[in-house]
N, C-alpha and C positions, 0 to 999 in steps of 0.2 A: 336453417342450414347447419348440419352437424359440424363439429370441430374438425372432423377428419377431412371434410371437403372444402374447408376454408382456404382461401388463397393466402399464402404466407406473406407477412409484411417484413420490411427490412428497414434498418436504421440508416442514417445518412452515411455511416462509414461502411455500409454494405453487409453488416452482420444481421442475422435474422432476429426479429423481435420475438422474444420468448414470453412465457407467462409472467404475470405480474409478480414482481419480487423475486424472480428466479435468479439464482447465483450464476452469472454467465459473463465471462470476460474478465480482464485484469481488474484487480482491486486490492483491498487491504483487510485482512482479518484483524479483529480487535477483541481482546478479552477485557472485561470490565467488572466493576464491583456489582455484586448481586443486588438486584432490585433497582439498579441505576441505568438500565439499558437505554431507556428513552432519553434521559438526560445526557448520556454519553454520546448518543447519535447526534444530538444538537451541538455539543461542543466539538465533535469531530468535523461536522460541516464547517464550522467557523475556523477550526485549525487548518483543515486541508485547503480551504479556499485561500486562506492567508499564505500558506506555504506555496500553493500553486501560483499565486500572483507574484511571489518572489522568484520562483524558478522559471515560470513562463508568463512574464508580464503581458498584459493586453497591448496589442500593437496600436500605435497611433497612426491612423490613415494619412495624416498630414506628413508623416515621415516616409511614406512609400512613394511619394512623387516629389521630384526636385522643385517643381514650380510651387506646389502646395507648401513645401517646407520653407521656401523663400518667402512666400506670402505670410506664413506663420511668424517668421522672424520680424516682419514689418509691423505686426500688431503691437499695441502698447501692452504694458505689464498686466493691466486689469483684464484685457481681452484674452491674453494668454492663460491667465489663471482660470477664467471662465471656461475656456476651451478644454483645459486639462481636467477640470472638475467634471465636465460633461462626459469626457471619455471614461473616467473612473466610475461614474454613476450609470453609465449606459448598461442595459441588460446584456448579459452574456448570450451569445448566439446559441450555445449549447450547454446544458447542465453538465458540469464536470464530475459531480459526485452523486451517487444514488444509493440509499440504504436498501439492501436486499434482506428481506425477513428471513431469519433463521429459525424462529420459534423455539429458541434454545436459550436458557438463562445464561447470562454472562458472556454471550457470544454474538458478535456483530460482524457483518461483512459490508464494507462500503465499496461499491463498484466505481471504477474510474473510467472517464471517457478516453478515447484514443489519444488525446492530446497530453495525457498525464502518464508518466512512468511511475508506477507504485513503489518500485525499489528506490528510485531517486527521491521520491517524496518522503518516504520514511527515514532514509539516511539523512536527509537535510534536517529533518526535525530532531533526530537523535543527536546530531552534531551540535545543534543549538542547545539542547538540554545539557549536554556535556560541557559546553562552553559557558553557559550562563547559570545553570542550576535551576532553571525555570521550566516546568513541564507544560504549562499553558492548558492543562486539563485537570479535572478533579477525579475522574472515575476510571481512566484508562489504566490497565494493568500491563498489557503487552501488545506489540504489533507483529504481524506476519504478512508481508506483502505477497501478492500473487501476480506473476507475470502472465499467466495463462490458465485457462480452465478447460475441463473436459468432463464427459460423463464418467461416472465411477465404474468403469469396466476395464479389465486389463488391456484389451485391444485398443481402446481409446487412449488409455494412459501411455501405452507404448508410443503412439503417434505424438502425443504432447511432449513426452520426454525427449524424443529424438529431434523435435523441433526447437526446444528451448535450451537444453543442457549443453550441447557442444558449442554453440555460439556464445552462450552466456559465460561459460568457463573461460573462453579465450578473451572475452571482453573484460571480465573482472580481473583476470590475471593471465596475460599472454605467456608468461613463463610458468611451467608446471610447478605446482605447489601442493599443499595438503588440503584435503576437504573432508567434510563430515555430512552425513544425511540426517536431518532432523525431521522425523515423521510423526504426525499426530493423526489418529483415526478416531472419529466420533460418530456414533450412531450408524455404523456401517460394518458389515460382516462379509461382503462378497470378496473384496481384494484382501489378501493376507499381507501382513506387514513385510515378511521376507520376500514375497513376490514383487512387491513394489520396490523394495530396496534393490533387488537383483536387476530390475529393468532400468533403474537409475544408473547403476554401475556400468551396464552395457553401453550407455550413451556418453560416459565420461571420456574425454580425449586421452590418448596415450600419454604416460609420463606423470600423471597426477597421482599422488599417494593419499593414504587415509590417515587421519589423525583425529581421534575422538576427544582429546584433551585440549589441543591448541590448533584448530583448523584455520587456514587462511580463507577458505571458501566454505559456505554452508548451503546445502540444498534444502530448502524449506518445502516439504511435501505435506499438504493437508488433504485428508479424505473425510468428507462430511456428508452423510446421507448419500445422495446420488451424484455428488460432484467431487472432482479432484482438482486441486490447484497446485501450482508449482512455481518456484522462484529460486534463483541463485543469487546469493548475497555475500558481500565482504563484511568484515568488521563485526561479525555476530558476537564474538566473545568480548571484543572491546566495548560494545554497547550493551553488554550484560543481557544477552539473548533478547535484545530489542525491548527491554523493560525500562521505561523512563524512571520509575521509582527506584530501581536498582542502580541506575546511573547516578541518581541523586545520593543514594547511600554510599556509593563509591567515592563521590566527591567529598562527602563528610569524612570518610575514613582517611582521605589524603589531606584533611585539614583545610580544604578550600571553603571559602565563604559561599553560602547558598543565599541567593537573592530571594527574599520572602515574596511569595505570590499568594495573595489572599484567596484567589480563585482555586488554588491547587490543594487547599486544606479542606478536609471533610471529616466530620465527626464519625461517619459510618466507616467501619473497617472494611466491610464487604468481603467477598471471597471470589476467587477466580475459578472458572470452570475447570473441571478435571481434564487435564490434557494428556493423560496417559494413554 
């Protein structure tokens, strides 16, 4: 049977199953040290799973029923501990994170399941880095969450922008404030930079102004090969353009103690992919 006549398959959330490794759906772009892509993917799985457990902890089925909850209270301490450990060790019903191959040095895309908000995930981590001075990663250079994706055509991008931007602006800041568009184009020539910027501006709610130096809101637009991704984020300048390493440097400049993390030090300097 030719691929053209195959019956399409769908994921549990209703979205169509695409080719293996295809960038499709919300996720997080990550730039990393050159030659360390494989190692970085591994540490991202560990980091993101830990963060997701903090933000969206697994639900205990005993808590969903009053009778079960009361029965749980009647167990002795040893039985309670066994029950709680069993819940933590139980396999997750759905894989929350999946590495999508980019075949590009220094560039990774981790797809998120529908239960994960990529923007909240990244912000939670960066707040932790700012507070503790610990990156929990060795090879990560920068994060760029993606709330949605589409094919890299102007028509599809218009639909994506109209779907995400108006709602996201109001959610991030109900009161009009200043914003900036941060656009990165890699291995793509069809959509021109100014065309994409113009479409974003059309979707911004009335009253919001532009500030290139100190924006309250930043629109992260990534165009890579045949895909566009889009997200609206706060605190982009506060968190040093979402670079954990720059957050650490800012802490040092303020004279704050940095908690040593042996896993975060690497003798390889590496280099970040050109984001121009």
